[in-house]
N, C-alpha and C positions, 0 to 999 in steps of 0.2 A: 694668393697663395699658390693656384697650382701652376702658376707662370712662372712662380719664383722657383719651387720643386722640383717642374718636371720641364720647362720653358715652353708649356699649353700658351695659347696664344687667345683661342677659342674655346669656349666649352659647348654644346648645344645639346639643349635637353630636348630630347623626342617628347612629345606631353599627347596630348589626345583633347578629342571634342567631351570627354566622358566630364571631363574636369568643369565646364563653364554650369552652372545653378545645380554642382553635384548635389545627389543624393542616396546616394552609398561609398563604401570606407576607395573601394580602387577609384573615382571621379575626385572623391576628397582627395585622397595622398595624393596624387598626378598636384594638383591646385597647390599644394603644398609644396611640390618640387618647382612651380612656377615661381612660388613668393623664393623662396631658398633662392634659387637663379638671380630674381631680380635685386635682394635683398646684398648678394654676395657682390652686386654690379653694382649697385648705387654703391657699398662701403666702400671701394676698393679704389672708385671714380674719387670718391672723397676725402681719401690716402686713411680708412680711418679701418685697415686691414683687419687690426689686431681686434678688434670688438667681434668679429664672425667667432660662432664660438670654433674648436677645435674638431678634425677629424679623428672620426676613430676606426680601429682595422679588428675585426678577430683573426687574434693569433691562433699560432699550432696548440696551444699548452692545453692538457691534459684538461684545465681545472676553466677553460675558455674564458681567458682575462682578456680585457682590452688594450687596448697601447695608444693611447692619446698622439696626434700627427700635429702638432701647430705649425712645423716647417718657420720660417721668417719671415715674416707678412711684409715687409716694409722692403718697397718696390716693385709689390704685385701687379702683374698689366694684365688678368685675364681678364675675357669679355665673355661675359654672360650671357645668351640666349634661350628661348625654349621657342620650338618651332610646333604648331600643335594641329593635328589635322585623324582623320575617322578612321575606318578599319584598311585593314591590307588586305589585298588576295593574295593565297597561299603564305601568310605568315605563321609565326604561333600564336595558337589563338583564333584563328581563322574561324569562321564556321561554313567552307567548305569542307577542309578535309573531314569535319564531322558528319556534312550531309553524305560525302562519297563510303564512309565506313557503312553510316547505317543504313544506306542502298544496299553496299556488298552483303550485308549482312541480313536483305531483304527486309528489312523495315521497322520497327518503323520510321518515317523521319520528325523530331521531334523541333515545334517551334512556340516561342513562349505567346507569340498575340499573331493576329492573322493580320492586323494594320503596322507591326511593329515594322518601323522602316532605322536603315543607315547608311551613311554613307563609305565611299567604296572608293579605292586604288589599286594601282597595279604596284608592285615592288618597286621595279624600274622607274614609276611616275614619281614616288616617294622618296627615293635616295636622291633622283634628280632636284628636284625642289628644294628637298632642305640643303643639299650642298649648295645651290647657287641663293638660295635665303640667308645664309652662311656670309657669303661675298658683301651683302648689303645690309649688313651688324654693323651699328657702331657700339652696342653692348646694351644692354636689360630689353629687350625688345620681344616681345611674345609672335612671331610670325602667325601667320592662319594662312592655311592650304586652300587656292578652292577644290571642293570636291566633286562641284557639277551639282546633276539633280543627284535624292538619295536614292538608294534602291529598297523595295520593299520585299522584306527577306522571303514572304511567304513564297513573292512570284519567283524568289531567290532559288529557292528550295524545288519546286514545282519546272522553273527548267532546268535543272540536274537532274533530274532524275528523267525530265522526256531525254537530254544528251545518253543519259543513258541507256535509253533505246527502250523505257520501260514507260508505265501508264502511270502520274498520280489518285491516287484515293482508290487505284483497280490493282495496278502491280505491287507498289508500294503506298503503304497508308500514314496519311499525315497528321500528327497529333501535336494538339496546340497545349501546353503543358499551365501557360499562369504566368504574368509576370510575376519575376523574382525578386525580393523587398527593394527595393530603390529603383530599380530599373524603367526607365523613360519607354512610351511607346516611338521618340523621335529624339535625335542628340543636336543641343545647340551649335552651333557655331563660336558663339559670343556672349559673354555675360551682353548683361541690358545695359550697363557703364559702360560699357566698350564701345571705340566709334573705331572704321578704319582707315587707316592710309594706305596709300598704293603705293607699288614698286614701279622699277620699271618693265618687269613680269605680272600680266594681268594673271596668274597663278596665284604671286603669294601677294599676302596684305601684312597688313601691320594694324598691330590691337592696340589700342591706347590703353596702358593699364590703371586696370582699378586700383587707386591710393590708399595706402597702407604705412603705418609708423614700420617702417621697421627695426626699429630698437625695439620697441612692444613685441613684436611678433621674434627677433631674435630670443626673448626670454620665454617666450611660450615655446620655440622649439628646443629651448635646453631642458624645458620642462618635459617635454614629447621623448627629449634623445633618455634622461635619465628613468623614464620610465620604462620604457625598451630593452635598458642594457638591466633593467632590476626585475626585466620579465611580468610588468604589472596589465597584464593584459584586459582584465577587467576595469583596467582605468585609461586605454590609449584611447579607444572610438570617443569619452567624453572628453577627451582631451586634443582629439582633433578639431571637432565640435564647437570647440571655443572659435576657434581657429577658420576655421570653413563652415558660416553659419544657414548655410544651405542641408546643410547633413545633420541628418539624426538621429542617432542613433537605438535611441528610444523604442522607433520605429521597426527594424532587423529584430530586435531584440525581444518584440511584440510576435513580428511573426514566426519566430524558430519556436518561441515557447509554443504558438497555435501549429506548425508541423509537427512539434512531439508529441501535440494532444492527439492529435490527428493518427499518425503513428502508433 
């Protein structure tokens, strides 16, 4: 589809370790994206690109109507892959800018849990490995980047405080706010069903995809798309949980009710 419409030969999805056994909607939505990539690649390889759901865009019409873009699927050649890794230092959403801002404001620095750990790499490292992973791709793979050893977030924030010329717990207070619903103490790199294959680069591995029925998934995806465009927010999380079975939206609802009752 992309190849036929725009001459795109490769499509690389930037995925995340949060989609492994995902317990929150962010991770579950990323897992959906990986399944979309795998389904698209499979259908194109089988010469069945016409089975794929149409793309939609929001037009600039005042009524917010959508326009389906199906294109001509015949001859589609795009290869779809995903590259999965953890947190990137200095990127949008990184904890470092938040810590720096909290320190500049005199604290406190907030951490959800004293034992929480995460994987990190720099923007240049992530960019170089993603581009190199693409050169190894045949289509449909989920590449997993070696993130090295995990970092304790509590250690990270204390080091940032020290590098700012201040003392943790004295000049800047550290407050532990508690794990949010669906948040893990650690992120996993691979699902338990997945194994690893090597590539010429020891920092890039290929996960063996978890098998699923692409035809069933496309039906589920169409339901999700219909609910999204109809604005049925109350059913979206339940529909996602039917596909990503490790995600349980009722836990998030219970947590939200507790927070509201406490407030």
